[in-house]
N, C-alpha and C positions, 0 to 999 in steps of 0.2 A: 504494500500500500504506500502510495506516495505521501510524503509529508507536506504540510502546508507550505513550507519554504520551497520545496522542490516544485510544487505546483505553481507557485508564484514565479519562480525562475523560468519555468517552461512557458508560462503565459507571457512573460516579458520577451522571451526569445521569439515566440510566435508573432507577437505584435511587431517586433522590430523587423522580422522577415517579411511580414505583410506590408509594412511601410516601404521596405526596400523594393519589393515586387511591384507595388503600385507606382513607385517612382520610375522603375525601369519601363513599365508599360506606358506611362505618360511620356517618357522620353522617346519611345518608339512611335508615339502618336496613336496608340490604341485607345479607342474611346473618343478620339477627337477627329481631326482631319486626316490623320494617318501620315505616314512618311511620304515624302515627295520622291517620285522616281522620274527620271528624265525619259519621257516617252519618245522623244526625238533622237535618242541615242542610236547610233548606227547599228549596234548589236542588240536587236530586240530580244534575242534569246537570253542575253545577259540580264536584261531588265526583268524578263519573266522569271529567270532563276532567282534573282535577288528578291523579287516579290514573294516567291514561294518560300524562300529561306526565312524571310521576315515573318510570314504567316505561321510557319512551323514554330519559330521561336516564340512568337506572341501566344500561340495556343499552349505551348509548354508552360509559359509563365502564368497564363490564366488558369491552367489546371493546378499548378502549384498553389496559386492564390486561393482557389476553391478548397483545396485540401487544408490550408491553414485556417480559412474561415470556418470550415467544418470542425476542426480541432478546437478552435476558440469557442464555438457554440457548445461543444461537448464539455469544455471546462466550465462554462456557465451553468450547464444543466446537470453536471455531476457524472457524466458518462465518459469522461476522458480517461484514457489509459486502459480501456477494455477492448479487446480484439473484436472486430465486427464479424468475424467468421466463427470463432469457437466460444467467445464470451469470457475467455480467461483474461487475467490481468496481463498487460504488456510490461515486460521488464523495464525497470527504470533506466538502465543503461541504453536500451534501444530507444526509449523516448528522448533521452538526452542527445543521442546521435541523430534521431529523426523525429523531432517533436510533433510533426503532423501525421505520423504513421497511423494507419488504421488497423494494422494487423500485427499480431505477435510474430516472432521470428519463425516459428514452426509453420504457421499458416502462410506467411509471406513466401516461404521457400517452396510451398506447394503451388503457388500461383503461377 
């Protein structure tokens, strides 16, 4: 069982990471006008590739942000640190390494 201090430390870590991800997404223009790509560039294939890479990265950051938001909601509701698959407690060391994890190490290794 996680101590109150450990839970507070993890909450702070999750909030800091959430802020960092939001900042990265804002810098990428996600949620706003988006990044500008030179459509008149001679190599339209390069522009298309850059757009694709941008979208993949943005999706990855948004997925990580969703995981963090989910973990923070669980902290508020009292369900944090419980594996979503088997219902067992997630080891503190795993939560320290991956605060937004949804699964214990055993269930994660089976996924």
